[in-house]
N, C-alpha and C positions, 0 to 999 in steps of 0.2 A: 535409524534415520530421526534427528530430532522432533521432537510434538511441539507445533505451536502453542505461545502461552492462549486461553481461549475464554471467553466468557461460555459456561456451559448453557447451553439451551433446558430452558424448564420449560415442560410441559407442552410442548410443541410449538414453543415463543421462540421464540426467536433462538573534619572534617570533628571533626573533633577539638572541643574549644568553645566557649561560653560567650552569649553576648544578651546582654539588659536594655532594660530603660525603652523599649520599643527601636531599638537601631539596628541598622544591617547590619548580618556579621559580616564576621573580617575574617580575610584565610586570604591562603594565595591562591585555591582553587588548584592544585595539583595535577587532575588531571585533564585541566582544560586542554592542557595544547594535550594529548592524548585521542590520537585518530579513535572515533568512536568503536568500532569493529577490534581496537588492541583492548579494550575496555570489556570487550566478553569475558567472563569466570575471570576477572582480576584479582576476587577478592576467595580465599576459602572458606569463610564464613560471617555470620548478620556481626554488624559492630558489636561493641557493645555499649550497655545504658550509657549512653551521656545526658539526655534531657533530665530537666526536672518537671514531672509532671505537675507540680502545681503551679506551673508558673504559665500562660496565654502563647501558644507559637501559633504564628503565621510565616506561609510563602508566597512568595510573586512570582510568578510563573511569564519568564518576559519572553514572549513569541512573536515570529514575524509578523501577526496580526494586532499583535498590543498586549495586555500584560492582564492575566488573572490573577483573582488575590482567594488564597485557598484559608481560611479555618481550619488549621489542624484538632482532631481531639488526641491530642495527647493521657487524657485522661481515661478515655476508653478505647483506644487502640495505638498503647508504651511503645512500642516495640514498631510498630506499622509508622507512626510517627519519627522515633530516634532511627531508625534507615531511612526514610526518606530528609532529614533533615541532613543527615552527616553523607548519605550522596549529593543534596547538595552545593551542599561548603567545598565536595569533593568536588564539583565539577563536574562528575561523572554526565549529568543529565547537559552537560552543555554541547548543543549541537545535533543533539539527536533530533528523530523525527517523530510525527506521527503518524506510526503507519500502517491504523485503519481508522476509518472513518464511515459510521452505517448510521444516517441518518434518522432524527427521529429516537436514537438510542444512545449509542457511545459515541467519545472516541477515545481514541489509546498511546501510546507512545512510551520512552522508556526502555528501551532495546538500542542496548549498542550497535548491535546488529541489522536494523531496523526491516526483520523479515515475522516478528511474533516468537525467534527459540531463542530468542540471546536475554541472558542478566547479568549479575555481578559478580555470580558463580555460587552462591546460594540463594535458599530460600525461607518463608520468613512466619514463624505457627500463624494460625489463623485467631483469629482475633471478633469474631463477628456476632457481632448486635447490632450497629447502628440502623439506620432505613438510607433504604437509594431512593430518598428524594430529588429532583430536579436538580444537579450542579455537585451531586455525591461523588467523592472522588475513592478509590478506591484500589486493590492489587486484583489485578488478574491473576488466573491459576491455573493448570493442568485439571481437566477432567478426574469426577472423581474413580474414576477405572483404573486409573495410574495412581492418583492422588488420595486415599481414604481421608487420611486425616487434613483434606484440604488446606493444606500450607498454600502462600502465594508465594507468584513472583516475587522477586528477591528486588526486580526494577520496575516491573514494565506498568501501569498502573491507565483506568480507564475514569475518565469523568460520565458521569451519564447527563443524557442530552432532555430528556423527560423524566419522570415518576417512574422507574424500574422493580417496582414493589416484588415481582415473582424472582427476584435475583435474592431477597434478604434472606438470609440464616444457608446464603455460599457462598457469601465472600466478604471480605476485610472490610468494611468501610473503612478511613483516616484519617477523612476529612470534607469538608463542602466548600464549595466557589460562595463567597459572598462578597465578587467583584468581579467583573468581566463576564460575564459569560456571557454578552453581546458579543465575546472573542473565541468563546468556548467553542459560541452556535457558528463562526467564521473560519471555522479551523478546517482544512482538506488536507487529505492524505499528503504525504510528502514537506508541508507546514512543517515548523523546527521551533525547536527548544531553544532558545536561544541563553537564557539561563535562567537558574535562578537564586533568588536573597528569601532570606532566614525573616523574619526578623520576633522579638520574645519579648512580653511585655510583661 
């Protein structure tokens, strides 16, 4: 039986291609027309590193509730940002849902199956260090009991609705919401990610 990718409850608490000059990334988003469930286990391994960690990356997540702009932290989480940029440009996230909404805690999405058990076919190395402030964007993962290296999900991410510092040191934060936190707070279970644009400066 597949295990759901979850946020660990602590102490009883709870593709390729380039763009520049602030332009949106171009590309054909080859997975945009592939049914979400068929994107599960679509890849065999983490994508090769193609981002320039000296540049600034933003993601504009278009949802049916509005847009969420995320400042991606390539300087602190290069594998995570490279992966998110790759999947966004491939159209992997187009049409996927937020399958988990915990008021006052997190919203979580990016699962092609919409059940908490799916992913692109690989996991990511832990890049633990950034703090869980309100609006932190981080990778979900399986618990330590089956994932002692704390490897991250290849596609499932969560956004914190409040500071959640009890998660610090356990999960890989790779960005922060800089615009559209009101949209994050309106997201309900089943709401959709329509598409994601990547902006490089």
